[in-house]
Structures are given as structure tokens and as C-alpha cells.
N, C-alpha and C positions, 0 to 999 in steps of 0.2 A: 495371193491369187484369189482368195475368197472375196476380197473387196472388189477386184476387177470383175469377177463373175457377177457380183451383186449389181455393180454399175451397169453391166451389159444387160442383165435381166430387167432392171428398172428402165433402161433406155428403150428396150423392146416394148415394155408395157406402156411407157409414155407415148411411143410412136403409135401403137394400136389405139390408144385413147384419143390422141389428136387426130389421127387419120379417120377414126370412126365418126367424127363430127362433120365430115364432108357429105355432100349429096350430089347427085348427077346434075342438079340445077346450077351448081357452082363450078362444075368441072371446066367449062370453057373459059370462065373468068381466071381460074388459077393456071390454066394452060397458057393463056395470054400473058399473065404476069411473069411466068417462068421464062418467057422468051426474051432474051436480051434486046432484041430489036424494038420491043415495046418501050424501052426506057430511053431511046435516043433523044426524043424531044425534051425529056427531063434534063439530060446532060447538056443539050444546047442552051437551055434556060440557065443552067448553072455556069456555063461558059460566059454567057452574057453578064451574069452577076459578078463573076471574076473580073471580066473586062471593065465593068463599071467601077469596081473597087481598086484595081491595080493597073489598068491600062493593058494595051495589047501585048507588049513584049513579056512582062512577067506572067501574064495569063497563058501565053503560048508555052513558055518554059514550064509552068505548072502543069499544063495539059500534057506536054511531052513526058515529064517525069511521072505524072499520074498514070499515063498509059504504060510506061515502063514498069511501074509498080504493079499494075494489073496483069501485065504479061508475066512478070516475075511470080506473082501469086499463082497464076495458072500453071506455070512450070513446076513450082514447088509442090502444088497440089497433085500434079501428075505423078511425081516421084513418091509422094506419101501414099497415094492410092495404090500404086504398084508394089510398094513395100509391104503395106498391111493387108492388102487384098480382102478387105471386108466386103462381103456380098451385100448387094442392095436389098432393102426390105422386100421389094416386089419379086426378087429372085430367091428369097429364102423360103424353102418349102414348108418350114415350120410356121411361117408368118403369113405368107401370101394367101392362104386359104381363108384367113380372117380379114382380108383387105379387098377393097374394090381395085381392080387393076385397070388403070386409066391409060398408062403409057408403058412402053417397053424400053428398057435400056440394060445393056449387058456388061457395062464396065463396073468399076468398084465404087463403093460408097464413102469410105472414110479417107479423106476429109471432104466436106462439101466445097466444090469449086465456086458455086454460086455464092455461098456464104462468104468464103474467103475474099473473093473478088469484090463483091458489093460492099463489104465492111472496110476493105482496104481503101477503096475509092471514097466511101462516105466519111471515114475518119479524116482523110487528107482534106477533102472539100470542107468539112465542118471546121477544121482548124484554120483553114484559109479564110473562110467567110464569117466566122463567128463574131469578129470585132465590128463588122459592118452591118450584119443582119441579125437582129434580135431573135428571129425564129429559125435560125440556121440548124438548130437541133432537130427540126422536122425532117432534115435530110435522112435521118435514121429510119424513117418510114420505109424508104426504098429497100435497104437491106433486110429489114424485118419481113416485109411482104415477099420479097424475092426469095429469101431463105425459107419462109414458111411454105411457100408454094412447093418446095421440094419435099417437105414432110407430107403435105396434102396429097401429092401425087405418089407417095410411097417410094420415093427415090433416095431418101436419106433418113437416117435416124437423128433424133434430137442432138445426140452427142456429136455427130458429124457437123451439125450446124454450129454448136457451141464452140467446138475446136476451130472451126472456120472463122468464127468471130474473133477468137483470141489470136489466131494466126494473122488475120486481117489487121488487127490492132498493132501487132508487132511490126508487120511490113509497112503499115502506114506511118508508124513512128520513125522508122529508118528513112523512108522516102520523103517524109515531111522535113526531116533535117536537111536532106539534099535540096529540097525546094527553098528552104530558108537561106541556105548558102548561095544558091543560084540567084535568088531575088536580091540579096544584099549586094551581089556583084553587079547586077543589072541596074539597080536604082542608085 
């Protein structure tokens, strides 16, 4: 139990350190980045790259399975949040006096849905596109920025983000196997 308490204390300290690096000059930027609507053009470009590499039918199957992976990740995150019920940093009275409150949100913190969803999608797309696109690793800029926006806004602890990354990786691995099976049957 002492190890867990030490991790939680360090997690809170790291959050306060990272959050303290923000300024009101950057708030609108991070508020924009945390909004999933902002990323739609990015996904349309990725759909085009998938189409260019695989053709329409495999790309549509990949898109459908990736959307299913994303929805699954959100459902799993919902259950995890309601099970652990970790209060968000901005709602923690021991922390929020030391934070700039930029947004309000009253649900739970652990695990980050933004992190889980964005890493699930990014891993799948990376594995799909890496053989045809040398710089496909740059896809990970998306989940890193998307996830960091949650820390910046005081909505998640770093551990919420890290566990979201790991959960996203696990889900992406499972759904990527489904994509490979589906594509082999199509091609």
C-alpha cells in the first residue's frame, strides 16, 4: 500500500508541475486541441493515405473496425472510471487551490478516455500505414498532444494518461488482429 500511496503522491506532484507550466496565453490553444472535432481533418487525411495504400474496400473495413475499437475503448473507460471513481484534479480540494481552473467537469478522472481513444486509433493506423509511409510514426503527435491537453486543463493526472496509453495499446493490438483477418479475406 505504501508503494501505491507513493505513486499517487508523485502523480499529484507531477500534475502540479506540468500544469504550472501553462499560461492564459495558451489556454485557447489547448482548449481547441482537446476538442475531438478539431481532429476530423487529420482523420480524413489518414483515410486518404489508407485508400492510397490499400484501396477502398480494405480502407472501409479498417475504418469500421477502427471506429469499433474507439467505441469499445470509450465503453471500457466508462466502466473503469465508474469503478475507481478517482476525482479529477480540478475537483480535488487539496489540489485545485494550486491550479488555474480553466474548465469544469464533474465526472471521474481515471482512466483518461482521450488518451485511451487516441492511442487506440493511433496504434492501429500506425501499424496499417508504417510499411508505406516512412514518417508514419508522426501519427503519435496526435495522442501526445490530445492527452497532454487533459493535463494542461487539469482534467487528468499523468497516471490517467499513462494507463490510457497502455489500455489503448492493448485494444489496438486486439482490433489490429481483426483488421488483418478482415483484409486477408478481402484481398
